[in-house]
KEMARLUM-946778 format. One line per 10 residues: their letters; for each residue x, y, z of C-alpha. Coordinates in Angstrom, 3 decimals. Layout:
<zagus>
a> X:Y:Z ~ ...
</zagus>
This chain:
<zagus>
xxxxxxxxxx> 45.738:132.900:62.925 ~ 47.782:130.223:61.225 ~ 51.003:132.114:62.027 ~ 50.090:132.237:65.751 ~ 49.298:128.533:65.699 ~ 52.620:127.777:63.990 ~ 54.516:129.877:66.554 ~ 52.771:128.160:69.482 ~ 53.468:124.708:68.053 ~ 57.100:125.647:67.440
xxxxxxxxxx> 57.533:126.960:70.995 ~ 55.960:123.828:72.493 ~ 58.247:121.705:70.334 ~ 61.285:123.666:71.545 ~ 60.226:123.278:75.180 ~ 59.821:119.520:74.752 ~ 63.214:119.352:73.082 ~ 64.799:121.313:75.945 ~ 63.124:119.014:78.485 ~ 64.421:115.959:76.621
xxxxxxxxxx> 67.959:117.362:76.470 ~ 67.841:118.177:80.167 ~ 66.626:114.679:80.964 ~ 69.417:113.130:78.896 ~ 71.995:115.262:80.714 ~ 70.573:114.204:84.057 ~ 70.634:110.508:83.094 ~ 74.182:110.849:81.777 ~ 75.333:112.574:84.971 ~ 73.586:109.950:87.094
xxxxxxxxxx> 75.184:107.080:85.158 ~ 78.647:108.629:85.418 ~ 78.222:109.034:89.147 ~ 76.980:105.456:89.578 ~ 79.868:104.106:87.521 ~ 82.297:106.144:89.591 ~ 80.745:104.817:92.806 ~ 80.932:101.266:91.451 ~ 84.601:101.777:90.646 ~ 85.115:103.019:94.173
xxxxxxxxxx> 83.382:99.960:95.608 ~ 85.582:97.679:93.604 ~ 88.676:99.347:95.035 ~ 87.488:98.877:98.631 ~ 89.777:96.510:100.524 ~ 87.473:95.929:103.503 ~ 83.724:95.840:102.963 ~ 81.274:97.499:105.318 ~ 80.573:94.168:107.028 ~ 84.277:93.438:107.549
xxxxxxxxxx> 85.062:91.055:104.699 ~ 88.427:91.481:102.985 ~ 88.339:91.963:99.206 ~ 91.618:90.330:98.240 ~ 92.686:87.285:96.257 ~ 95.965:85.398:95.932 ~ 97.304:84.465:92.536 ~ 100.115:82.232:91.278 ~ 100.309:80.276:94.527 ~ 102.606:77.260:94.184
xxxxxxxxxx> 101.179:73.785:94.593 ~ 103.440:73.111:97.562 ~ 101.973:76.115:99.317 ~ 98.461:74.785:98.730 ~ 99.365:71.598:100.588 ~ 99.836:73.691:103.719 ~ 96.043:74.049:103.898 ~ 95.748:70.260:104.183 ~ 98.354:70.169:106.935 ~ 96.275:72.686:108.919
xxxxxxxxxx> 93.092:70.745:108.190 ~ 91.227:72.003:111.272 ~ 91.467:75.681:110.331 ~ 90.703:74.816:106.712 ~ 87.486:73.033:107.683 ~ 86.441:75.864:110.001 ~ 86.966:78.474:107.281 ~ 84.845:76.571:104.758 ~ 81.404:77.841:103.888 ~ 78.448:75.994:105.290
xxxxxxxxxx> 77.494:74.327:102.009 ~ 80.946:72.812:101.619 ~ 81.126:71.856:105.284 ~ 77.785:70.020:105.163 ~ 78.858:68.279:101.954 ~ 81.970:66.987:103.728 ~ 79.843:66.035:106.738 ~ 77.462:63.839:104.726 ~ 80.246:62.475:102.538 ~ 82.340:61.459:105.556
xxxxxxxxxx> 79.580:59.468:107.214 ~ 78.016:57.964:104.091 ~ 81.421:57.149:102.629 ~ 82.648:55.421:105.791 ~ 79.426:53.423:106.114 ~ 79.568:52.279:102.514 ~ 83.305:51.498:102.639 ~ 83.001:49.317:105.715 ~ 79.846:47.784:104.245 ~ 81.952:46.620:101.306
xxxxxxxxxx> 84.552:45.231:103.709 ~ 81.899:43.323:105.660 ~ 80.555:41.954:102.395 ~ 84.066:40.838:101.412 ~ 84.489:39.089:104.783 ~ 81.192:37.264:104.322 ~ 82.095:36.386:100.746 ~ 85.546:35.067:101.638 ~ 84.098:33.002:104.472 ~ 81.359:31.701:102.151
xxxxxxxxxx> 78.584:32.941:104.444 ~ 76.317:34.214:101.682 ~ 73.189:32.262:100.689 ~ 74.515:31.846:97.156 ~ 77.153:29.445:98.497 ~ 74.453:27.258:100.159 ~ 76.250:26.887:103.493 ~ 75.426:23.705:105.527 ~ 73.185:23.805:108.554 ~ 76.041:23.557:111.042
xxxxxxxxxx> 77.971:26.443:109.385 ~ 78.839:29.328:111.727 ~ 79.167:32.615:109.782 ~ 81.474:35.474:110.700 ~ 78.483:37.825:110.926 ~ 74.989:36.603:111.469 ~ 72.278:37.477:108.952 ~ 74.397:39.101:106.231 ~ 72.741:37.995:103.005 ~ 74.075:40.555:100.552
xxxxxxxxxx> 75.513:43.998:100.018 ~ 72.446:45.769:101.439 ~ 72.512:43.849:104.699 ~ 76.290:44.410:104.924 ~ 75.702:48.176:104.578 ~ 73.041:48.088:107.299 ~ 75.379:46.180:109.620 ~ 78.112:48.752:108.980 ~ 75.675:51.560:109.814 ~ 74.524:49.832:113.021
xxxxxxxxxx> 78.104:49.180:114.120 ~ 79.469:52.695:113.559 ~ 76.593:54.585:115.143 ~ 76.182:51.932:117.892 ~ 72.497:51.305:117.183 ~ 72.663:47.630:118.160 ~ 69.379:46.171:116.943 ~ 70.621:42.690:117.901 ~ 69.583:40.998:114.653 ~ 73.037:41.102:113.052
xxxxxxxxxx> 76.114:40.436:115.167 ~ 79.721:39.276:114.938 ~ 80.615:35.756:116.075 ~ 83.904:34.447:117.426 ~ 84.399:32.378:114.284 ~ 86.575:34.939:112.396 ~ 89.466:36.971:113.762 ~ 89.240:39.140:110.657 ~ 85.700:40.171:111.529 ~ 86.689:41.001:115.107
xxxxxxxxxx> 89.604:43.141:113.893 ~ 87.351:44.915:111.379 ~ 84.792:45.594:114.130 ~ 87.457:47.209:116.330 ~ 88.823:49.251:113.422 ~ 85.412:50.594:112.418 ~ 84.526:51.483:116.008 ~ 87.733:53.484:116.451 ~ 87.455:55.266:113.101 ~ 83.782:55.970:113.773
xxxxxxxxxx> 84.630:57.717:117.051 ~ 87.300:59.791:115.283 ~ 84.927:60.844:112.496 ~ 82.151:61.683:114.964 ~ 84.476:63.742:117.146 ~ 86.025:65.654:114.254 ~ 82.870:66.459:112.318 ~ 80.674:67.278:115.316 ~ 83.487:69.340:116.832 ~ 83.964:71.248:113.581
xxxxxxxxxx> 80.264:72.106:113.339 ~ 80.075:73.118:116.998 ~ 83.223:75.234:116.681 ~ 81.884:77.001:113.590 ~ 78.568:77.735:115.293 ~ 80.259:79.110:118.405 ~ 82.895:81.184:116.595 ~ 83.212:84.712:117.905 ~ 83.050:85.872:114.298 ~ 79.269:85.619:114.549
xxxxxxxxxx> 79.326:87.721:117.715 ~ 80.895:90.459:115.627 ~ 77.708:90.639:113.553 ~ 75.977:92.272:116.523 ~ 78.495:95.144:116.558 ~ 77.512:97.845:114.104 ~ 79.208:101.009:112.891 ~ 77.657:104.167:111.519 ~ 77.201:104.367:107.771 ~ 79.308:107.520:107.502
xxxxxxxxxx> 82.118:109.169:109.383 ~ 81.793:112.880:110.155 ~ 84.233:115.717:110.783 ~ 83.338:118.520:113.172 ~ 84.609:120.319:116.252 ~ 84.652:118.447:119.556 ~ 86.101:119.995:122.689 ~ 87.507:122.872:120.670 ~ 89.410:120.517:118.351 ~ 88.653:119.356:114.845
xxxxxxxxxx> 87.877:115.632:115.023 ~ 86.806:112.757:112.815 ~ 83.944:110.951:114.542 ~ 82.487:107.460:114.115 ~ 79.604:105.912:115.999 ~ 79.654:102.246:117.087 ~ 76.990:100.252:118.939 ~ 76.643:96.881:120.644 ~ 73.267:95.343:119.810 ~ 73.492:92.792:122.639
xxxxxxxxxx> 73.205:93.493:126.335 ~ 76.247:91.300:127.045 ~ 79.455:93.312:127.105 ~ 82.726:93.079:125.250 ~ 85.465:92.874:127.871 ~ 88.765:94.667:127.344 ~ 87.637:96.426:124.180 ~ 90.273:98.284:122.174 ~ 89.638:100.404:119.091 ~ 92.079:101.685:116.480
xxxxxxxxxx> 92.265:102.510:112.790 ~ 94.433:102.242:109.684 ~ 94.449:104.651:106.760 ~ 95.155:102.835:103.493 ~ 96.389:104.859:100.557 ~ 98.896:104.766:97.713 ~ 102.115:106.620:98.444 ~ 105.294:107.291:96.505 ~ 108.555:107.216:98.437 ~ 111.376:109.752:97.846
xxxxxxxxxx> 113.172:106.947:95.981 ~ 110.300:106.720:93.489 ~ 108.817:103.466:94.806 ~ 105.027:103.225:94.631 ~ 103.507:101.550:97.682 ~ 99.932:100.390:97.208 ~ 97.866:100.032:100.386 ~ 100.378:101.863:102.516 ~ 99.155:101.775:106.114 ~ 99.147:104.776:108.431
xxxxxxxxxx> 98.063:104.481:112.064 ~ 94.980:106.454:113.057 ~ 94.417:106.743:116.808 ~ 90.788:106.683:117.982 ~ 89.696:107.531:121.506 ~ 86.581:108.180:123.515 ~ 86.384:110.600:126.401 ~ 87.687:107.892:128.772 ~ 90.459:106.648:126.434 ~ 90.631:103.783:123.958
xxxxxxxxxx> 91.225:100.908:126.394 ~ 88.562:98.886:128.290 ~ 85.536:100.606:126.792 ~ 82.298:100.468:128.787 ~ 80.357:99.251:125.802 ~ 76.837:99.167:127.211 ~ 75.444:101.928:124.973 ~ 76.454:103.347:121.579 ~ 79.749:105.199:121.691 ~ 81.066:108.016:119.542
xxxxxxxxxx> 84.763:107.497:118.971 ~ 86.858:110.290:117.522 ~ 90.249:110.973:116.051 ~ 91.806:114.379:116.752 ~ 92.978:115.990:113.508 ~ 96.196:117.614:114.668 ~ 99.542:118.182:112.981 ~ 100.410:114.467:113.283 ~ 97.138:113.315:111.730 ~ 97.034:112.112:108.094
xxxxxxxxxx> 93.881:114.256:107.667 ~ 95.626:117.493:108.690 ~ 96.265:118.757:105.150 ~ 92.772:117.841:103.877 ~ 89.985:120.378:103.586 ~ 86.236:120.348:103.123 ~ 86.445:120.846:99.352 ~ 89.367:118.467:98.756 ~ 88.672:115.461:100.964 ~ 86.327:113.820:98.443
xxxxxxxxxx> 89.046:114.106:95.818 ~ 91.426:112.012:97.914 ~ 92.041:108.302:97.313 ~ 92.076:106.591:100.690 ~ 90.272:104.006:102.773 ~ 89.903:104.290:106.525 ~ 89.666:100.868:108.184 ~ 88.440:100.805:111.790 ~ 89.042:97.828:114.097 ~ 87.397:96.914:117.395
xxxxxxxxxx> 88.963:94.073:119.399 ~ 87.388:92.581:122.503 ~ 86.563:89.463:124.477 ~ 83.040:88.041:124.434 ~ 81.680:88.026:127.963 ~ 79.642:84.819:127.629 ~ 82.251:82.623:125.875 ~ 85.585:84.333:126.751 ~ 86.529:84.164:123.075 ~ 88.278:87.075:121.407
xxxxxxxxxx> 86.674:88.711:118.409 ~ 87.474:91.507:115.999 ~ 84.988:93.777:114.268 ~ 86.064:95.906:111.330 ~ 84.585:98.245:108.777 ~ 85.863:100.832:106.343 ~ 85.079:104.304:105.040 ~ 85.980:105.717:101.648 ~ 86.551:109.397:100.981 ~ 82.981:110.035:99.864
xxxxxxxxxx> 81.696:108.416:103.061 ~ 83.382:111.064:105.247 ~ 81.061:114.040:105.752 ~ 82.783:117.333:106.574 ~ 80.797:119.752:108.716 ~ 78.385:117.289:110.292 ~ 77.863:115.656:113.668 ~ 75.765:112.711:114.802 ~ 72.263:113.239:116.087 ~ 71.686:112.254:119.758
xxxxxxxxxx> 70.151:108.821:120.261 ~ 70.205:108.260:124.036 ~ 67.344:109.629:126.118 ~ 65.856:109.018:129.557 ~ 62.262:107.896:129.971 ~ 59.832:108.940:132.691 ~ 60.365:105.572:134.379 ~ 64.058:106.360:134.803 ~ 65.305:103.979:132.086 ~ 67.748:104.937:129.378
xxxxxxxxxx> 66.424:104.458:125.850 ~ 68.517:104.142:122.681 ~ 66.792:105.152:119.451 ~ 68.597:103.354:116.644 ~ 66.541:105.209:114.060 ~ 68.971:108.108:114.522 ~ 72.061:105.906:114.750 ~ 73.541:107.039:111.408 ~ 71.614:110.308:111.181 ~ 73.802:113.402:110.880
xxxxxxxxxx> 73.185:117.082:111.525 ~ 75.014:119.876:109.719 ~ 77.014:122.141:112.020 ~ 79.387:125.072:111.627 ~ 82.875:123.645:111.090 ~ 86.211:125.166:110.062 ~ 87.122:124.706:106.426 ~ 90.304:122.839:107.307 ~ 92.329:121.872:110.335 ~ 95.025:124.376:109.399
xxxxxxxxxx> 92.406:127.113:109.409 ~ 91.437:126.194:112.966 ~ 95.048:126.286:114.102 ~ 95.615:129.653:112.406 ~ 92.500:130.988:114.090 ~ 93.740:129.840:117.480 ~ 97.176:131.334:116.853 ~ 95.624:134.646:115.839 ~ 93.537:134.768:119.023 ~ 96.550:133.877:121.122
xxxxxxxxxx> 98.708:136.531:119.502 ~ 95.995:139.159:119.969 ~ 96.288:138.697:123.725 ~ 100.036:139.226:123.694 ~ 102.139:142.382:123.326 ~ 104.677:142.803:120.534 ~ 107.704:145.048:120.113 ~ 107.591:147.453:117.208 ~ 110.709:146.608:115.302 ~ 110.576:149.922:113.449
xxxxxxxxxx> 110.741:151.945:116.619 ~ 114.180:153.250:117.652 ~ 114.825:154.682:121.078 ~ 117.224:157.638:121.223 ~ 118.450:158.941:124.527 ~ 118.074:162.728:124.854 ~ 119.969:165.163:127.072 ~ 118.138:167.899:128.867 ~ 119.760:171.365:128.462 ~ 119.249:174.181:130.931
xxxx> 119.527:177.781:129.847 ~ 121.107:180.118:132.410 ~ 120.893:183.761:132.424 ~ 123.951:185.814:133.109
</zagus>
């Protein structure tokens, strides 16, 4: 009895140990895969939302001054927190600076109560009694509030000149800062946020050809006029001279059934790239494509219908984001009322389909079928002309 109990305990202990070893192997495999995916994400040049992952180092100081020369573009490219900081600093700083100048004018003209001016004294600015009142007068002057309690008199030419100077600089600051905020709000870059691409790219047959397909959708009902779509394949290549080129760019042509110019972008479109002998994907196969090191960047250029501003939408796909042997699930249907309905739940959904193992296999299959329909000469056959002999009887 004790031996049976010992055997059962030993077997249960072995099973627990096997389960623990299996769990450790699974965790180790999962961590290695996550680390590999994280390394891949770090090497992505263009993120899924179109941002470029690049930085510039060892830039000379003289080159940095160019950003100040092009101050308008620099301000527009700033993030909102920095832009609002400049906005508040520009107005508060100008108000306080001119407040100090108005205080200096009142001090130099001995208009302050501490100088005990006589009753017939005419100040440069009425009712400035200190630095606080000078700041309030500066604020009222620049934003043209005009309460009427504090005002400039004709006693001082310096005060009149300072009033003109602050009015002009105030208009310049208002125009620049308000224009910068309005321009940043109305940038077509935000319109690009309503253009979305599928999470993955797929490779399958389309029209008898092996194609790489991507789905793109416009989430607004307003159109993009003159849309044009194209792609770039980024990879590291080595030239015959031994030079290593990082981020070498290869053109990838994308089309829809009606071409790649002036897309009718009212509903989601499936764009595709034909994998032929000129395609950079021609020598890739289903079992080798995920071993490749490349990044496919897709661009969509167009003009916003409501603002007539041009915009560019971009995204990228790494090798593991290209699914071989899949196609996109249909998302457009027609309701009983006669309206067309787009189901975005299936926007990135894929369906597995029968697909050739490689593009070369498809071409070989087509060549074999074409040759089967043709006749061929047997090179081993030799034709020999014979002479007919006639026997005659004597």
